[in-house]
ZAMILUM-558310 format. One record per residue (C-alpha): x, y, z; residue in one letter; residue number from 1. Coordinates in steps of 0.25 Angstrom, whole numbers. Layout:
BEGIN
+-------+-------+-------+--------+-----+
:  east : north :    up : residu : num :
+-------+-------+-------+--------+-----+
:     X :     Y :     Z :      A : NUM :
...
+-------+-------+-------+--------+-----+
***
This chain:
BEGIN
+-------+-------+-------+--------+-----+
:  east : north :    up : residu : num :
+-------+-------+-------+--------+-----+
:  -156 :   245 :     9 :      M :   1 :
:  -145 :   246 :    20 :      L :   2 :
:  -155 :   239 :    30 :      L :   3 :
:  -159 :   228 :    20 :      W :   4 :
:  -148 :   225 :    10 :      V :   5 :
:  -139 :   217 :    19 :      D :   6 :
:  -150 :   211 :    28 :      R :   7 :
:  -148 :   196 :    30 :      P :   8 :
:  -159 :   186 :    26 :      E :   9 :
:  -162 :   182 :    40 :      F :  10 :
:  -166 :   194 :    48 :      V :  11 :
:  -171 :   188 :    61 :      G :  12 :
:  -183 :   179 :    66 :      W :  13 :
:  -195 :   189 :    67 :      F :  14 :
:  -195 :   195 :    54 :      N :  15 :
:  -205 :   194 :    42 :      H :  16 :
:  -195 :   196 :    31 :      T :  17 :
:  -194 :   181 :    29 :      Y :  18 :
:  -209 :   181 :    26 :      Y :  19 :
:  -207 :   189 :    14 :      Y :  20 :
:  -196 :   180 :     9 :      Y :  21 :
:  -205 :   168 :    11 :      V :  22 :
:  -216 :   174 :     4 :      E :  23 :
:  -208 :   179 :    -8 :      T :  24 :
:  -201 :   166 :   -10 :      R :  25 :
:  -215 :   159 :   -10 :      G :  26 :
:  -219 :   169 :   -21 :      M :  27 :
:  -207 :   166 :   -29 :      L :  28 :
:  -208 :   151 :   -27 :      I :  29 :
:  -223 :   148 :   -27 :      N :  30 :
:  -228 :   161 :   -33 :      G :  31 :
:  -236 :   163 :   -20 :      S :  32 :
:  -234 :   167 :    -6 :      L :  33 :
:  -232 :   157 :     4 :      P :  34 :
:  -240 :   165 :    14 :      Y :  35 :
:  -252 :   173 :     9 :      P :  36 :
:  -249 :   187 :     9 :      D :  37 :
:  -251 :   200 :     1 :      M :  38 :
:  -242 :   198 :   -11 :      P :  39 :
:  -237 :   211 :   -17 :      L :  40 :
:  -224 :   212 :    -9 :      L :  41 :
:  -220 :   197 :   -12 :      F :  42 :
:  -223 :   199 :   -27 :      Y :  43 :
:  -213 :   211 :   -26 :      I :  44 :
:  -203 :   202 :   -19 :      Y :  45 :
:  -205 :   190 :   -28 :      S :  46 :
:  -203 :   198 :   -41 :      I :  47 :
:  -190 :   205 :   -35 :      T :  48 :
:  -185 :   192 :   -30 :      A :  49 :
:  -187 :   185 :   -44 :      K :  50 :
:  -179 :   197 :   -50 :      V :  51 :
:  -168 :   195 :   -40 :      L :  52 :
:  -168 :   180 :   -42 :      A :  53 :
:  -167 :   182 :   -57 :      W :  54 :
:  -154 :   191 :   -54 :      L :  55 :
:  -148 :   179 :   -47 :      G :  56 :
:  -152 :   180 :   -32 :      L :  57 :
:  -156 :   167 :   -25 :      K :  58 :
:  -171 :   167 :   -23 :      Q :  59 :
:  -171 :   169 :    -7 :      D :  60 :
:  -160 :   180 :    -9 :      T :  61 :
:  -169 :   186 :   -20 :      A :  62 :
:  -181 :   186 :   -10 :      I :  63 :
:  -174 :   192 :     1 :      V :  64 :
:  -167 :   203 :    -8 :      S :  65 :
:  -181 :   206 :   -14 :      A :  66 :
:  -188 :   209 :    -1 :      T :  67 :
:  -176 :   217 :     4 :      R :  68 :
:  -176 :   226 :    -8 :      F :  69 :
:  -191 :   229 :    -7 :      W :  70 :
:  -190 :   232 :     7 :      M :  71 :
:  -179 :   241 :     5 :      C :  72 :
:  -186 :   248 :    -7 :      L :  73 :
:  -201 :   249 :    -2 :      I :  74 :
:  -198 :   257 :    11 :      P :  75 :
:  -189 :   266 :     4 :      S :  76 :
:  -200 :   271 :    -5 :      L :  77 :
:  -210 :   275 :     6 :      I :  78 :
:  -203 :   289 :     8 :      P :  79 :
:  -205 :   292 :    -7 :      L :  80 :
:  -220 :   290 :    -5 :      V :  81 :
:  -220 :   298 :     8 :      V :  82 :
:  -213 :   309 :     0 :      F :  83 :
:  -224 :   309 :   -10 :      L :  84 :
:  -235 :   310 :     0 :      I :  85 :
:  -228 :   321 :     8 :      I :  86 :
:  -225 :   329 :    -5 :      R :  87 :
:  -240 :   328 :    -9 :      Q :  88 :
:  -244 :   333 :     5 :      I :  89 :
:  -233 :   344 :     3 :      N :  90 :
:  -239 :   348 :   -10 :      K :  91 :
:  -227 :   345 :   -18 :      G :  92 :
:  -219 :   356 :   -10 :      V :  93 :
:  -204 :   353 :    -7 :      A :  94 :
:  -204 :   345 :     6 :      L :  95 :
:  -198 :   351 :    18 :      D :  96 :
:  -188 :   343 :    26 :      R :  97 :
:  -198 :   338 :    36 :      Q :  98 :
:  -205 :   331 :    25 :      F :  99 :
:  -193 :   325 :    20 :      W : 100 :
:  -190 :   319 :    34 :      L : 101 :
:  -204 :   313 :    34 :      L : 102 :
:  -200 :   306 :    21 :      I : 103 :
:  -187 :   301 :    27 :      A : 104 :
:  -195 :   296 :    39 :      A : 105 :
:  -204 :   288 :    30 :      S : 106 :
:  -192 :   280 :    25 :      A : 107 :
:  -190 :   275 :    40 :      I : 108 :
:  -205 :   273 :    44 :      L : 109 :
:  -206 :   265 :    57 :      P : 110 :
:  -203 :   250 :    55 :      L : 111 :
:  -201 :   253 :    40 :      H : 112 :
:  -186 :   252 :    39 :      L : 113 :
:  -183 :   239 :    44 :      V : 114 :
:  -195 :   232 :    51 :      H : 115 :
:  -206 :   232 :    40 :      Q : 116 :
:  -196 :   229 :    28 :      P : 117 :
:  -193 :   216 :    35 :      E : 118 :
:  -205 :   212 :    44 :      F : 119 :
:  -216 :   219 :    36 :      S : 120 :
:  -212 :   220 :    21 :      Q : 121 :
:  -227 :   221 :    16 :      K : 122 :
:  -229 :   232 :    25 :      N : 123 :
:  -217 :   240 :    19 :      V : 124 :
:  -223 :   239 :     5 :      L : 125 :
:  -237 :   241 :    10 :      G : 126 :
:  -233 :   254 :    17 :      M : 127 :
:  -226 :   259 :     5 :      F : 128 :
:  -239 :   256 :    -3 :      L : 129 :
:  -247 :   263 :     8 :      L : 130 :
:  -239 :   276 :     7 :      F : 131 :
:  -241 :   275 :    -9 :      I : 132 :
:  -256 :   274 :    -6 :      L : 133 :
:  -257 :   285 :     3 :      I : 134 :
:  -249 :   294 :    -7 :      Y : 135 :
:  -259 :   290 :   -18 :      Q : 136 :
:  -271 :   294 :   -10 :      T : 137 :
:  -264 :   307 :    -7 :      R : 138 :
:  -263 :   309 :   -22 :      M : 139 :
:  -277 :   305 :   -25 :      A : 140 :
:  -283 :   316 :   -16 :      F : 141 :
:  -275 :   327 :   -23 :      I : 142 :
:  -280 :   323 :   -36 :      G : 143 :
:  -266 :   319 :   -41 :      W : 144 :
:  -267 :   317 :   -56 :      K : 145 :
:  -279 :   307 :   -56 :      N : 146 :
:  -286 :   303 :   -44 :      N : 147 :
:  -291 :   290 :   -50 :      L : 148 :
:  -277 :   286 :   -54 :      E : 149 :
:  -271 :   289 :   -40 :      V : 150 :
:  -283 :   281 :   -33 :      L : 151 :
:  -281 :   269 :   -42 :      L : 152 :
:  -266 :   270 :   -39 :      G : 153 :
:  -270 :   270 :   -24 :      A : 154 :
:  -279 :   258 :   -26 :      L : 155 :
:  -267 :   250 :   -32 :      V : 156 :
:  -258 :   254 :   -21 :      V : 157 :
:  -269 :   249 :   -11 :      F : 158 :
:  -270 :   236 :   -18 :      L : 159 :
:  -255 :   235 :   -18 :      L : 160 :
:  -255 :   237 :    -3 :      I : 161 :
:  -265 :   226 :    -2 :      T : 162 :
:  -256 :   217 :   -10 :      L : 163 :
:  -245 :   220 :    -1 :      T : 164 :
:  -249 :   220 :    14 :      H : 165 :
:  -262 :   216 :    21 :      F : 166 :
:  -258 :   226 :    33 :      G : 167 :
:  -255 :   238 :    24 :      T : 168 :
:  -268 :   235 :    17 :      T : 169 :
:  -275 :   238 :    30 :      G : 170 :
:  -268 :   250 :    32 :      V : 171 :
:  -271 :   255 :    17 :      A : 172 :
:  -286 :   252 :    20 :      I : 173 :
:  -284 :   261 :    33 :      L : 174 :
:  -278 :   272 :    25 :      Y : 175 :
:  -289 :   271 :    15 :      T : 176 :
:  -299 :   272 :    26 :      T : 177 :
:  -293 :   284 :    32 :      S : 178 :
:  -292 :   291 :    18 :      L : 179 :
:  -307 :   288 :    16 :      I : 180 :
:  -311 :   293 :    30 :      L : 181 :
:  -303 :   306 :    28 :      A : 182 :
:  -308 :   309 :    14 :      Y : 183 :
:  -323 :   306 :    19 :      S : 184 :
:  -321 :   315 :    31 :      F : 185 :
:  -316 :   327 :    23 :      L : 186 :
:  -325 :   324 :    11 :      H : 187 :
:  -338 :   318 :    17 :      P : 188 :
:  -349 :   314 :     8 :      D : 189 :
:  -342 :   315 :    -5 :      T : 190 :
:  -341 :   306 :   -17 :      K : 191 :
:  -326 :   306 :   -16 :      S : 192 :
:  -327 :   301 :    -2 :      S : 193 :
:  -336 :   289 :    -6 :      R : 194 :
:  -327 :   286 :   -18 :      S : 195 :
:  -315 :   286 :    -9 :      L : 196 :
:  -322 :   276 :     1 :      L : 197 :
:  -326 :   267 :   -11 :      L : 198 :
:  -312 :   267 :   -16 :      I : 199 :
:  -307 :   263 :    -2 :      G : 200 :
:  -317 :   252 :    -1 :      L : 201 :
:  -313 :   246 :   -14 :      V : 202 :
:  -298 :   247 :   -11 :      M : 203 :
:  -301 :   240 :     2 :      T : 204 :
:  -310 :   229 :    -4 :      L : 205 :
:  -300 :   226 :   -15 :      V : 206 :
:  -289 :   225 :    -4 :      S : 207 :
:  -297 :   216 :     4 :      L : 208 :
:  -300 :   207 :    -8 :      F : 209 :
:  -285 :   206 :   -11 :      L : 210 :
:  -282 :   202 :     3 :      I : 211 :
:  -293 :   192 :     3 :      Y : 212 :
:  -288 :   186 :   -11 :      A : 213 :
:  -273 :   186 :    -7 :      I : 214 :
:  -273 :   182 :     8 :      D : 215 :
:  -287 :   178 :    14 :      I : 216 :
:  -281 :   176 :    28 :      D : 217 :
:  -276 :   191 :    28 :      R : 218 :
:  -290 :   195 :    23 :      F : 219 :
:  -297 :   188 :    35 :      Y : 220 :
:  -286 :   194 :    44 :      R : 221 :
:  -294 :   207 :    41 :      I : 222 :
:  -306 :   202 :    47 :      W : 223 :
:  -298 :   196 :    59 :      H : 224 :
:  -293 :   210 :    62 :      Y : 225 :
:  -306 :   216 :    61 :      L : 226 :
:  -313 :   207 :    71 :      V : 227 :
:  -302 :   204 :    80 :      S : 228 :
:  -293 :   217 :    81 :      S : 229 :
:  -302 :   225 :    92 :      F : 230 :
:  -298 :   216 :   104 :      P : 231 :
:  -283 :   218 :   102 :      T : 232 :
:  -284 :   232 :    98 :      S : 233 :
:  -281 :   244 :   107 :      F : 234 :
:  -296 :   247 :   109 :      I : 235 :
:  -298 :   232 :   112 :      G : 236 :
:  -286 :   231 :   122 :      S : 237 :
:  -290 :   244 :   129 :      L : 238 :
:  -304 :   238 :   133 :      F : 239 :
:  -299 :   224 :   135 :      S : 240 :
:  -299 :   218 :   149 :      S : 241 :
:  -287 :   210 :   145 :      Q : 242 :
:  -278 :   222 :   142 :      T : 243 :
:  -268 :   227 :   153 :      G : 244 :
:  -265 :   241 :   157 :      G : 245 :
:  -253 :   243 :   148 :      I : 246 :
:  -261 :   237 :   136 :      D : 247 :
:  -273 :   246 :   139 :      K : 248 :
:  -264 :   258 :   139 :      L : 249 :
:  -257 :   254 :   126 :      V : 250 :
:  -271 :   252 :   120 :      A : 251 :
:  -276 :   266 :   125 :      A : 252 :
:  -264 :   272 :   119 :      T : 253 :
:  -266 :   265 :   106 :      G : 254 :
:  -280 :   271 :   105 :      I : 255 :
:  -278 :   285 :   110 :      I : 256 :
:  -265 :   289 :   104 :      L : 257 :
:  -269 :   287 :    89 :      P : 258 :
:  -282 :   295 :    92 :      I : 259 :
:  -274 :   307 :    98 :      I : 260 :
:  -265 :   307 :    86 :      L : 261 :
:  -276 :   307 :    76 :      V : 262 :
:  -283 :   318 :    83 :      V : 263 :
:  -271 :   326 :    83 :      L : 264 :
:  -269 :   323 :    68 :      F : 265 :
:  -283 :   327 :    65 :      Y : 266 :
:  -282 :   340 :    73 :      R : 267 :
:  -270 :   343 :    64 :      F : 268 :
:  -278 :   339 :    52 :      F : 269 :
:  -290 :   348 :    56 :      S : 270 :
:  -281 :   360 :    58 :      R : 271 :
:  -274 :   359 :    44 :      I : 272 :
:  -286 :   354 :    36 :      R : 273 :
:  -290 :   367 :    31 :      A : 274 :
:  -276 :   369 :    25 :      S : 275 :
:  -275 :   355 :    19 :      L : 276 :
:  -280 :   352 :     5 :      E : 277 :
:  -290 :   341 :     3 :      T : 278 :
:  -280 :   330 :     0 :      P : 279 :
:  -272 :   333 :    12 :      D : 280 :
:  -284 :   333 :    21 :      Q : 281 :
:  -288 :   319 :    16 :      V : 282 :
:  -274 :   314 :    17 :      F : 283 :
:  -270 :   320 :    31 :      L : 284 :
:  -284 :   315 :    37 :      L : 285 :
:  -283 :   302 :    31 :      S : 286 :
:  -269 :   299 :    36 :      N : 287 :
:  -273 :   304 :    50 :      I : 288 :
:  -285 :   294 :    49 :      L : 289 :
:  -275 :   283 :    44 :      F : 290 :
:  -266 :   286 :    56 :      F : 291 :
:  -277 :   282 :    65 :      Y : 292 :
:  -283 :   271 :    57 :      L : 293 :
:  -269 :   264 :    59 :      L : 294 :
:  -270 :   265 :    74 :      L : 295 :
:  -285 :   262 :    76 :      L : 296 :
:  -286 :   255 :    90 :      P : 297 :
:  -295 :   244 :    85 :      V : 298 :
:  -284 :   236 :    78 :      Y : 299 :
:  -278 :   224 :    83 :      D : 300 :
:  -265 :   229 :    90 :      Q : 301 :
:  -256 :   221 :    80 :      L : 302 :
:  -263 :   226 :    68 :      L : 303 :
:  -262 :   240 :    74 :      L : 304 :
:  -247 :   239 :    75 :      G : 305 :
:  -247 :   235 :    60 :      R : 306 :
:  -255 :   247 :    56 :      F : 307 :
:  -247 :   256 :    65 :      A : 308 :
:  -235 :   253 :    55 :      N : 309 :
:  -242 :   262 :    45 :      F : 310 :
:  -243 :   274 :    54 :      L : 311 :
:  -231 :   281 :    49 :      S : 312 :
:  -239 :   283 :    36 :      I : 313 :
:  -250 :   292 :    41 :      P : 314 :
:  -241 :   298 :    51 :      S : 315 :
:  -231 :   303 :    41 :      L : 316 :
:  -242 :   309 :    33 :      I : 317 :
:  -248 :   316 :    45 :      I : 318 :
:  -234 :   321 :    49 :      I : 319 :
:  -233 :   327 :    35 :      V : 320 :
:  -245 :   335 :    37 :      Y : 321 :
:  -241 :   339 :    50 :      L : 322 :
:  -228 :   345 :    45 :      L : 323 :
:  -234 :   352 :    33 :      K : 324 :
:  -247 :   358 :    39 :      F : 325 :
:  -245 :   359 :    54 :      S : 326 :
:  -242 :   372 :    61 :      S : 327 :
:  -230 :   366 :    68 :      W : 328 :
:  -217 :   374 :    68 :      Q : 329 :
:  -206 :   369 :    59 :      S : 330 :
:  -198 :   364 :    71 :      I : 331 :
:  -209 :   356 :    76 :      T : 332 :
:  -211 :   349 :    62 :      K : 333 :
:  -196 :   347 :    61 :      R : 334 :
:  -197 :   340 :    75 :      V : 335 :
:  -208 :   331 :    71 :      V : 336 :
:  -202 :   327 :    58 :      T : 337 :
:  -188 :   324 :    64 :      H : 338 :
:  -194 :   317 :    76 :      T : 339 :
:  -202 :   308 :    66 :      L : 340 :
:  -190 :   305 :    57 :      V : 341 :
:  -182 :   302 :    70 :      M : 342 :
:  -192 :   293 :    76 :      A : 343 :
:  -193 :   285 :    62 :      F : 344 :
:  -178 :   285 :    62 :      S : 345 :
:  -177 :   279 :    76 :      I : 346 :
:  -187 :   268 :    73 :      M : 347 :
:  -179 :   265 :    60 :      A : 348 :
:  -166 :   264 :    68 :      F : 349 :
:  -174 :   255 :    79 :      G : 350 :
:  -178 :   246 :    67 :      E : 351 :
:  -164 :   245 :    62 :      Y : 352 :
:  -159 :   242 :    76 :      M : 353 :
:  -169 :   232 :    79 :      S : 354 :
:  -166 :   225 :    66 :      L : 355 :
:  -151 :   225 :    70 :      T : 356 :
:  -154 :   220 :    84 :      I : 357 :
:  -163 :   209 :    80 :      H : 358 :
:  -153 :   205 :    69 :      S : 359 :
:  -141 :   202 :    78 :      R : 360 :
:  -143 :   187 :    79 :      N : 361 :
:  -149 :   185 :    65 :      N : 362 :
:  -136 :   178 :    59 :      R : 363 :
:  -136 :   168 :    70 :      E : 364 :
:  -151 :   165 :    69 :      V : 365 :
:  -150 :   163 :    54 :      F : 366 :
:  -138 :   154 :    56 :      A : 367 :
:  -146 :   146 :    66 :      D : 368 :
:  -158 :   145 :    57 :      L : 369 :
:  -149 :   140 :    46 :      M : 370 :
:  -144 :   129 :    56 :      T : 371 :
:  -158 :   125 :    58 :      V : 372 :
:  -161 :   124 :    43 :      K : 373 :
:  -148 :   115 :    41 :      Q : 374 :
:  -152 :   106 :    53 :      Q : 375 :
:  -167 :   104 :    50 :      V : 376 :
:  -171 :   100 :    37 :      I : 377 :
:  -184 :   108 :    35 :      F : 378 :
:  -194 :   106 :    24 :      D : 379 :
:  -204 :   115 :    17 :      Q : 380 :
:  -215 :   105 :    24 :      N : 381 :
:  -210 :   109 :    38 :      D : 382 :
:  -216 :   120 :    46 :      L : 383 :
:  -209 :   129 :    56 :      I : 384 :
:  -217 :   136 :    67 :      I : 385 :
:  -210 :   148 :    72 :      T : 386 :
:  -212 :   163 :    77 :      K : 387 :
:  -217 :   174 :    68 :      N : 388 :
:  -207 :   179 :    59 :      G : 389 :
:  -198 :   166 :    59 :      A : 390 :
:  -208 :   158 :    51 :      E : 391 :
:  -204 :   164 :    38 :      H : 392 :
:  -189 :   162 :    42 :      I : 393 :
:  -192 :   147 :    43 :      C : 394 :
:  -198 :   147 :    29 :      N : 395 :
:  -188 :   156 :    23 :      W : 396 :
:  -175 :   150 :    29 :      F : 397 :
:  -179 :   135 :    33 :      L : 398 :
:  -189 :   133 :    21 :      G : 399 :
:  -200 :   128 :    29 :      T : 400 :
:  -215 :   132 :    31 :      K : 401 :
:  -216 :   140 :    44 :      S : 402 :
:  -226 :   148 :    52 :      G : 403 :
:  -230 :   153 :    66 :      V : 404 :
:  -236 :   146 :    77 :      I : 405 :
:  -250 :   152 :    75 :      T : 406 :
:  -250 :   147 :    60 :      A : 407 :
:  -248 :   133 :    64 :      L : 408 :
:  -260 :   123 :    62 :      N : 409 :
:  -261 :   109 :    67 :      Q : 410 :
:  -262 :   104 :    53 :      S : 411 :
:  -248 :   109 :    51 :      D : 412 :
:  -243 :    97 :    58 :      F : 413 :
:  -248 :    88 :    47 :      E : 414 :
:  -245 :    97 :    36 :      Q : 415 :
:  -230 :    99 :    38 :      Y : 416 :
:  -218 :    89 :    39 :      R : 417 :
:  -212 :    95 :    51 :      N : 418 :
:  -216 :   107 :    60 :      I : 419 :
:  -205 :   115 :    68 :      Y : 420 :
:  -206 :   126 :    78 :      L : 421 :
:  -195 :   136 :    77 :      L : 422 :
:  -192 :   146 :    88 :      N : 423 :
:  -183 :   158 :    85 :      P : 424 :
:  -176 :   161 :    98 :      I : 425 :
:  -173 :   176 :   100 :      E : 426 :
:  -167 :   176 :   114 :      G : 427 :
:  -177 :   166 :   119 :      E : 428 :
:  -189 :   159 :   115 :      L : 429 :
:  -202 :   168 :   117 :      N : 430 :
:  -214 :   160 :   123 :      F : 431 :
:  -219 :   172 :   130 :      D : 432 :
:  -234 :   172 :   133 :      G : 433 :
:  -238 :   160 :   124 :      I : 434 :
:  -243 :   151 :   136 :      Q : 435 :
:  -258 :   150 :   135 :      G : 436 :
:  -259 :   160 :   124 :      K : 437 :
:  -267 :   157 :   111 :      R : 438 :
:  -266 :   162 :    97 :      A : 439 :
:  -281 :   167 :    97 :      D : 440 :
:  -279 :   180 :    89 :      N : 441 :
:  -269 :   188 :    80 :      E : 442 :
:  -262 :   194 :    92 :      K : 443 :
:  -260 :   181 :    99 :      D : 444 :
:  -256 :   174 :    86 :      R : 445 :
:  -245 :   184 :    84 :      Y : 446 :
:  -241 :   183 :    99 :      F : 447 :
:  -238 :   168 :    96 :      F : 448 :
:  -231 :   170 :    83 :      M : 449 :
:  -221 :   179 :    90 :      L : 450 :
:  -217 :   169 :   100 :      R : 451 :
:  -209 :   156 :   100 :      N : 452 :
:  -216 :   143 :   100 :      I : 453 :
:  -215 :   135 :   113 :      P : 454 :
:  -209 :   121 :   111 :      E : 455 :
:  -220 :   111 :   111 :      P : 456 :
:  -219 :    98 :   119 :      K : 457 :
:  -217 :    89 :   106 :      N : 458 :
:  -207 :    98 :    99 :      A : 459 :
:  -194 :    92 :    95 :      V : 460 :
:  -182 :   101 :    96 :      P : 461 :
:  -175 :   103 :    83 :      V : 462 :
:  -165 :   115 :    84 :      Y : 463 :
:  -162 :   125 :    95 :      H : 464 :
:  -152 :   136 :    96 :      S : 465 :
:  -151 :   150 :   101 :      K : 466 :
:  -160 :   155 :    90 :      Y : 467 :
:  -169 :   144 :    85 :      I : 468 :
:  -178 :   133 :    92 :      Q : 469 :
:  -183 :   123 :    82 :      L : 470 :
:  -193 :   112 :    86 :      L : 471 :
:  -200 :   101 :    78 :      K : 472 :
:  -215 :    97 :    80 :      L : 473 :
:  -218 :    83 :    78 :      E : 474 :
:  -233 :    85 :    80 :      S : 475 :
:  -242 :    96 :    85 :      A : 476 :
:  -239 :   100 :    99 :      P : 477 :
:  -250 :    95 :   109 :      G : 478 :
:  -250 :   108 :   117 :      E : 479 :
:  -253 :   117 :   105 :      W : 480 :
:  -267 :   121 :   103 :      T : 481 :
:  -275 :   124 :    90 :      Y : 482 :
:  -288 :   130 :    86 :      D : 483 :
:  -299 :   123 :    79 :      E : 484 :
:  -292 :   126 :    65 :      D : 485 :
:  -279 :   119 :    70 :      G : 486 :
:  -272 :   132 :    71 :      S : 487 :
:  -262 :   134 :    82 :      W : 488 :
:  -267 :   142 :    94 :      I : 489 :
:  -258 :   140 :   106 :      S : 490 :
:  -247 :   133 :   113 :      Y : 491 :
+-------+-------+-------+--------+-----+
***
């Protein structure tokens, strides 16, 4: 609450928080999302904003307040679920200090204190639900009350994850896969193994159907990642003739290090397996496999980075088993626990300092943006092309349609009243490496999205200051190129 309650509405250029404002406003005004997306979090925001508006807040203030409230609350609930998981592993016995420190550490997971509650709010809800799903599967294997009841609950949570976030759904499928593999390895050729496989397949198919029904573009993105990830993966980079020495070293490290860690974890599992009850055997082995599935070297490296955000979940669970069942001396366990808490604390402090450093000029930038709004009469039928993160700022504060350069189509010059180019200036305009480059794949498209747009020959200057460059396009720049569908592809 201390971090968020007095946070200004404008929090810098490269920030996705405005996307959630725009989506929630669209839900309130039109009853649908302006940009197709998984809707659960936006329904939560919209209902909360309606309540706040009923209490007297203006709509925009109610939207901002609703998002801030839930991004304070949801991360704060994660330690509660972690406590329940650790208590199950500890058989209900009073927890030692080392376990309470792990629970405290779960409150400040890497990137979870500041970064994700602003940039990746669906991730935050998705991770909370994923912790609940993992807790439910742990209970299902110990026969808690009624296995069917728990499994149905897990199915509901799995579907809620699907309705929350596309990426977390992928991670939930990886966890389900690890659970099926672990159970089948420990209980081969049993009816229960086949039943678990069937349940996993049904959950996955239902999730895929929901994604297809809600956002078909995201559904087809699954196929895109399946067919195009390998060339940009660590394995693809390692054996590519176009990869340099440093990149090959990074790729080799990304392949070998996870294997070493998983082998060490599995050796630990093998040593203590005889002393573990069946539910613990399945749970520990599934989290070791889950750890490795998040780091498979066949993923596109951008996708791998997103999956790596969830590494803290299996890591915490594996550490709990290490602390409880390893033959380490008590001082070693204390060192491991305190080191983990210290590392998480340092990263959380780094997040806060990064937030502070990047917020130094926000008041001046916002005042400049409001000057642009006063000087230029924008319309809902205008389109502003800008950098990733700034497009939703234009939509939220300037009231225009907005997008990134890789979303531009030639037909847009006929569809919109005016088309503008807005370059946020952070120190200097960034055109590094764009000359001769094409947006042929996901990685290259993301490359262009993060850079400023070079001034076309036919652009008309509208506004230029220390923080903002605004240009108007009377027609499509002749030097820009497009693919056969009319989509922008290079400068």
